[in-house]
C-alpha positions in Angstrom: 39.3 45.7 -26.9 35.6 46.2 -27.5 35.5 43.5 -30.1 37.2 41.0 -27.8 34.9 41.8 -25.0 31.9 41.4 -27.4 33.3 38.0 -28.5 33.8 36.7 -25.0 30.4 37.9 -23.9 28.8 36.2 -26.9 30.5 32.9 -26.0 29.4 33.2 -22.4 25.8 33.9 -23.4 25.9 30.9 -25.8 27.3 28.7 -23.1 24.6 29.9 -20.6 21.9 29.3 -23.2 23.2 25.8 -23.9 23.4 25.1 -20.2 19.9 26.4 -19.6 18.5 24.3 -22.5 20.2 21.2 -21.1 18.7 22.0 -17.7 15.2 22.4 -19.1 15.5 19.1 -21.0 16.7 17.3 -18.0 13.9 18.8 -15.9 11.3 17.9 -18.5 12.5 14.3 -18.7 12.6 14.0 -14.9 9.0 15.4 -14.7 7.7 13.1 -17.4 9.4 10.1 -15.7 8.2 11.1 -12.3 4.6 11.5 -13.5 4.4 8.0 -15.0 1.9 5.7 -13.2 4.6 3.1 -12.5 7.0 5.7 -11.0 4.3 7.2 -8.8 3.3 3.8 -7.5 7.0 3.0 -6.9 7.6 6.2 -5.0 4.5 5.7 -2.8 5.5 2.1 -2.1 9.0 3.2 -1.0 7.5 5.5 1.6 5.1 2.7 2.7 7.9 0.1 2.9 10.0 2.4 5.1 7.1 2.6 7.7 6.6 6.3 7.0 3.5 7.8 8.7 3.6 11.3 7.1 0.8 10.3 4.6 3.2 10.9 1.7 2.5 7.5 0.3 -1.3 7.9 0.0 -0.7 11.4 -1.5 1.3 9.8 -4.3 -1.3 7.0 -4.8 -4.1 9.6 -5.0 -2.1 11.6 -7.5 -1.7 8.5 -9.6 -5.4 7.7 -9.5 -6.3 11.2 -10.4 -3.9 11.4 -13.4 -4.3 7.8 -14.6 -7.7 6.5 -13.4 -7.9 3.7 -15.9 -4.3 2.4 -15.5 -3.5 -1.0 -13.9 -1.5 1.0 -11.4 -4.5 2.9 -10.3 -6.1 -0.3 -9.1 -3.0 -1.2 -7.1 -2.9 2.4 -5.7 -6.5 2.2 -4.5 -5.7 -1.0 -2.6 -2.4 0.4 -1.3 -4.1 3.4 0.2 -6.1 1.0 2.4 -3.0 -1.0 3.2 -1.1 2.2 4.1 -3.7 3.5 6.6 -4.1 0.0 8.2 -0.4 -0.2 8.6 -0.2 3.3 10.0 -2.6 2.4 12.8 -0.5 -0.5 13.9 2.8 1.4 13.6 1.4 4.3 15.8 0.0 1.8 18.2 3.2 -0.2 18.4 5.6 2.7 18.5 3.7 5.4 20.4 0.9 3.5 22.1 -1.6 5.7 20.1 -4.8 4.2 18.8 -5.4 6.2 15.7 -8.9 5.1 14.8 -9.0 7.7 12.1 -6.4 5.8 10.1 -8.7 2.7 10.3 -11.6 4.8 9.1 -9.5 5.9 6.0 -8.3 2.4 5.5 -11.9 1.0 5.4 -13.0 3.8 3.1 -10.3 3.0 0.6 -10.7 -0.8 0.8 -14.5 -0.6 0.4 -14.0 1.8 -2.5 -11.7 -0.8 -4.0 -14.3 -3.5 -3.7 -16.9 -1.2 -5.3 -14.7 -0.2 -8.3 -13.0 -3.6 -8.9 -15.4 -6.3 -7.9 -13.3 -8.9 -9.8 -10.0 -7.1 -9.0 -6.5 -8.5 -8.5 -6.7 -7.5 -4.7 -10.2 -8.8 -4.1 -9.4 -11.4 -1.5 -6.6 -9.2 0.0 -9.1 -6.4 0.6 -11.5 -8.7 2.5 -8.6 -10.0 4.6 -7.4 -6.5 5.4 -10.9 -5.4 6.3 -11.5 -8.5 8.5 -8.3 -7.7 10.5 -9.4 -4.1 11.0 -12.8 -5.3 12.2 -11.2 -7.8 14.6 -8.9 -5.1 16.0 -12.0 -2.9 16.6 -13.4 -6.0 18.5 -16.1 -6.4 15.9 -15.8 -10.2 15.8 -19.0 -10.9 14.0 -18.1 -8.5 11.3 -14.6 -10.0 11.0 -16.2 -13.5 10.6 -18.5 -12.2 8.0 -15.7 -10.6 6.0 -13.5 -13.8 6.2 -16.5 -15.8 5.1 -17.0 -13.5 2.1 -13.2 -13.9 1.4 -13.7 -17.6 1.3 -16.6 -17.2 -1.2 -14.5 -15.2 -3.6 -11.6 -17.7 -3.6 -12.4 -18.9 -7.1 -12.0 -15.3 -8.4 -8.8 -14.5 -6.5 -6.9 -17.6 -5.5 -3.9 -16.0 -3.7 -3.4 -13.4 -0.9 0.0 -11.9 -0.4 1.0 -11.6 3.2 4.0 -9.5 4.3 3.0 -9.7 7.9 -0.4 -10.6 9.4 -0.2 -7.2 11.2 2.7 -4.8 11.6 5.1 -5.1 14.4 8.6 -3.9 15.2 10.2 -7.3 15.0 11.3 -9.4 12.0 10.2 -12.6 13.5 6.7 -12.2 12.2 7.7 -11.7 8.5 5.9 -14.0 6.1 6.5 -12.5 2.6 4.6 -15.2 0.8 1.4 -16.0 -1.1 -1.3 -17.9 0.8 -4.1 -19.9 -0.7 -7.2 -17.7 -0.3 -9.6 -20.4 0.8 -7.1 -21.9 3.2 -6.2 -18.6 4.7 -9.9 -17.7 5.2 -10.5 -21.1 6.8 -7.5 -20.6 9.1 -8.6 -17.1 10.0 -12.2 -18.3 10.9 -10.8 -21.1 12.9 -8.4 -18.8 14.8 -11.0 -16.2 15.6 -13.3 -18.9 16.9 -10.7 -20.3 19.2 -8.7 -17.3 20.4 -9.9 -14.6 22.7 -7.7 -11.6 21.8 -6.6 -9.9 18.6 -2.9 -10.6 19.5 -3.7 -14.3 19.9 -5.4 -14.5 16.5 -2.5 -12.7 14.9 0.0 -15.1 16.5 -2.0 -18.1 15.4 -2.3 -16.9 11.9 1.4 -16.0 11.8 2.4 -19.5 12.8 0.0 -20.9 10.2 1.3 -18.7 7.5 4.9 -19.6 8.1 4.1 -23.2 7.2 1.5 -22.7 4.5 2.4 -19.6 2.5 5.2 -19.4 -0.1 
């Protein structure tokens, strides 16, 4: 009886140990995978694409930058932080009628940091465009004009700007999801801000322009 009990207990312990080892291996593999720069960037982008405003996306982007500061994904993450906070302002304004200027402050901080760290970066023109829209929404028209002018000047370094929307809204009618010629977009933006009186009018004008000119 004792021998049988010992035998069964030994098998049970071995099975438990094997199961625990498999669990540890799976956990290690999951952690390694989750900590890769590409995966961190993907996770953050999923939150951002879902219009999440809990700041989980920039937390993941900052973790990526801290762990992999020299990776290509770190450059994207720095720009995406700015894009997230700009988007957050418009989401909160559109959904809750809240003007969260602190989000714009964080967006500008991240975007200017991008320009400082990556003066010839992949998102160079995109950063100037995002900053110009923020300035215009703040009603700093001269600053917006200056930023779009600078965007036009760097067109030879960064020839395309990706536009998902000109500015976030709750409708799908304003979706662009295309690449715009940097110089042409800057020119259209300068023209629109010179002719239109309100931020909404400028956004509407640029949305119509982008529908026909961005692919």
